[in-house]
C-alpha positions as CSV (number, residue, x, y, z in Angstrom):
1,M,-59.0,-1.4,24.6
2,K,-55.6,-1.9,23.0
3,L,-54.2,-3.4,26.2
4,F,-57.1,-5.9,26.3
5,S,-56.6,-6.8,22.7
6,F,-52.8,-7.3,23.2
7,K,-53.4,-9.6,26.2
8,I,-55.8,-11.7,24.1
9,V,-53.4,-12.0,21.2
10,T,-50.5,-12.8,23.6
11,A,-52.6,-15.5,25.4
12,A,-53.7,-17.0,22.1
13,L,-50.0,-17.1,20.9
14,I,-48.9,-18.7,24.2
15,L,-51.8,-21.2,23.9
16,A,-50.8,-22.0,20.3
17,I,-47.2,-22.5,21.2
18,V,-48.1,-24.8,24.1
19,L,-50.5,-26.7,21.8
20,V,-47.8,-27.1,19.1
21,G,-45.3,-28.2,21.7
22,W,-47.7,-30.7,23.2
23,V,-48.4,-32.2,19.8
24,A,-44.7,-32.3,18.9
25,I,-43.9,-34.2,22.0
26,F,-47.0,-36.4,22.7
27,G,-48.7,-36.6,19.3
28,D,-49.0,-39.6,17.1
29,K,-46.0,-38.5,15.1
30,G,-44.3,-36.7,18.0
31,W,-41.0,-37.2,19.8
32,L,-42.2,-40.0,22.1
33,A,-43.6,-41.9,19.1
34,Y,-40.3,-41.4,17.3
35,R,-38.3,-42.8,20.3
36,H,-40.6,-45.8,20.5
37,L,-40.0,-46.5,16.8
38,V,-36.2,-46.2,17.3
39,Q,-36.4,-48.6,20.1
40,T,-38.5,-51.0,18.1
41,K,-36.0,-50.8,15.2
42,V,-33.1,-51.6,17.6
43,E,-35.0,-54.6,18.9
44,M,-35.9,-55.9,15.4
45,Q,-32.2,-55.5,14.3
46,E,-31.1,-57.5,17.3
47,K,-33.6,-60.3,16.4
48,I,-32.5,-60.2,12.8
49,T,-28.9,-60.6,13.8
50,A,-29.7,-63.5,16.1
51,L,-31.8,-65.2,13.4
52,E,-29.0,-64.7,10.8
53,T,-26.5,-66.3,13.3
54,E,-28.9,-69.2,13.9
55,N,-29.5,-69.6,10.1
56,R,-25.7,-69.8,9.5
57,Q,-25.3,-72.4,12.2
58,M,-28.2,-74.5,10.7
59,A,-26.7,-74.2,7.2
60,H,-23.4,-75.4,8.5
61,E,-25.2,-78.3,10.3
62,V,-27.0,-79.2,7.0
63,Y,-23.7,-79.1,5.1
64,R,-22.0,-81.4,7.6
65,L,-24.9,-83.8,7.5
66,K,-24.8,-83.9,3.7
67,H,-21.0,-84.1,3.3
68,D,-19.5,-85.6,6.5
69,R,-20.4,-89.3,6.8
70,D,-18.7,-89.6,10.2
71,Y,-20.6,-86.7,11.6
72,L,-23.9,-88.0,10.2
73,E,-23.2,-91.4,11.7
74,R,-22.5,-89.9,15.1
75,V,-25.7,-87.7,15.1
76,V,-27.9,-90.7,14.0
77,R,-26.4,-93.0,16.6
78,Q,-26.8,-90.3,19.3
79,Q,-30.4,-89.4,18.5
80,L,-31.5,-93.0,18.0
81,D,-29.5,-94.5,20.8
82,M,-27.9,-96.9,18.4
83,G,-24.5,-98.5,18.5
84,K,-22.2,-100.2,16.1
85,P,-22.6,-104.0,15.7
86,D,-19.8,-104.7,18.2
87,E,-20.9,-102.0,20.8
88,L,-23.2,-102.0,23.8
89,V,-25.4,-99.0,24.4
90,F,-26.2,-98.1,28.0
91,K,-29.1,-95.8,28.8
92,F,-29.3,-94.3,32.3
93,K,-32.3,-92.6,33.8
94,S,-32.0,-89.8,36.2
95,H,-34.2,-89.8,39.3
96,R,-35.0,-86.2,40.0
């Protein structure tokens, strides 16, 4: 009888260890979920860095538009296809 009881206890312990291991790896807060969160954090940090770079570039652009008259004139003329009074502006179309 003691051998049968020992086998049941051993099987129950092995089952419990397997179950705890399964939950630790595949559960909602297990190792795989943790790895996914780490990867998501890395991706978000990369996006933040890219957006911060873009933000600095745009802030520099705004500063130049506000304080550099020559730059402002060049941008306006380029975007509106305008020239100075003594200039001719040629527009070419591409046939693709």
